[in-house]
C-alpha positions in Angstrom: -18.0 -11.1 1.9 -15.1 -8.6 2.0 -14.7 -6.2 -0.8 -12.1 -7.2 -3.4 -11.1 -3.6 -4.2 -10.4 -0.8 -1.8 -10.6 3.0 -2.3 -7.4 5.0 -1.6 -9.4 6.4 1.4 -9.6 2.9 2.7 -5.9 2.3 2.2 -5.2 5.6 4.0 -7.3 4.5 7.0 -5.8 1.0 7.2 -2.3 2.3 7.0 -2.9 5.4 9.0 -1.3 7.6 6.4 -2.3 10.8 4.6 -4.2 10.8 1.3 -1.0 12.2 -0.3 1.0 9.3 1.0 -1.5 6.8 -0.2 -1.5 8.4 -3.7 2.3 8.5 -3.8 2.4 4.7 -3.0 0.2 4.1 -6.0 1.8 6.6 -8.4 5.3 5.1 -7.7 4.1 1.6 -8.2 5.1 0.6 -4.7 1.5 -0.4 -4.1 0.0 -1.9 -7.2 -3.4 -0.5 -8.1 -5.7 0.0 -11.1 -7.3 3.1 -12.4 -11.1 3.0 -13.1 -13.2 5.5 -14.8 -12.0 8.7 -16.4 -11.5 10.7 -13.3 -8.3 9.1 -11.9 -10.2 6.9 -9.4 -7.7 4.3 -8.1 -8.6 0.9 -6.6 -6.3 -1.3 -4.7 -7.0 -5.0 -4.5 -7.1 -6.1 -0.9 -4.6 -8.9 -1.6 -2.1 -6.3 -3.0 -2.4 -4.2 0.1 -1.7 -7.3 2.3 1.3 -8.1 0.1 2.5 -4.5 0.5 2.2 -4.8 4.2 4.1 -8.1 4.3 6.9 -6.6 2.1 7.2 -3.7 4.6 7.5 -6.1 7.5 10.3 -8.0 5.6 12.1 -4.8 4.8 11.9 -3.6 8.4 13.2 -7.0 9.6 16.1 -6.8 7.1 17.0 -3.3 8.2 16.9 -4.2 11.9 19.2 -7.2 11.2 21.6 -5.1 9.2 21.7 -2.4 11.9 22.4 -5.0 14.6 25.3 -6.4 12.6 26.9 -2.9 12.3 
């Protein structure tokens, strides 16, 4: 059974980004997450990460289409 929640370190590895970038995605709300415990430990639901990835694909497609129309 796959884990429901991912650590920011997992998100960092999956997206191949820095820890600061992963944290920024969560802090800005671009990547929905929950905070657990008292020490700012963030968890990202796997389905939210997949949704974020899909939104990024859609945004990239829209940008490419817009650029091609220019």
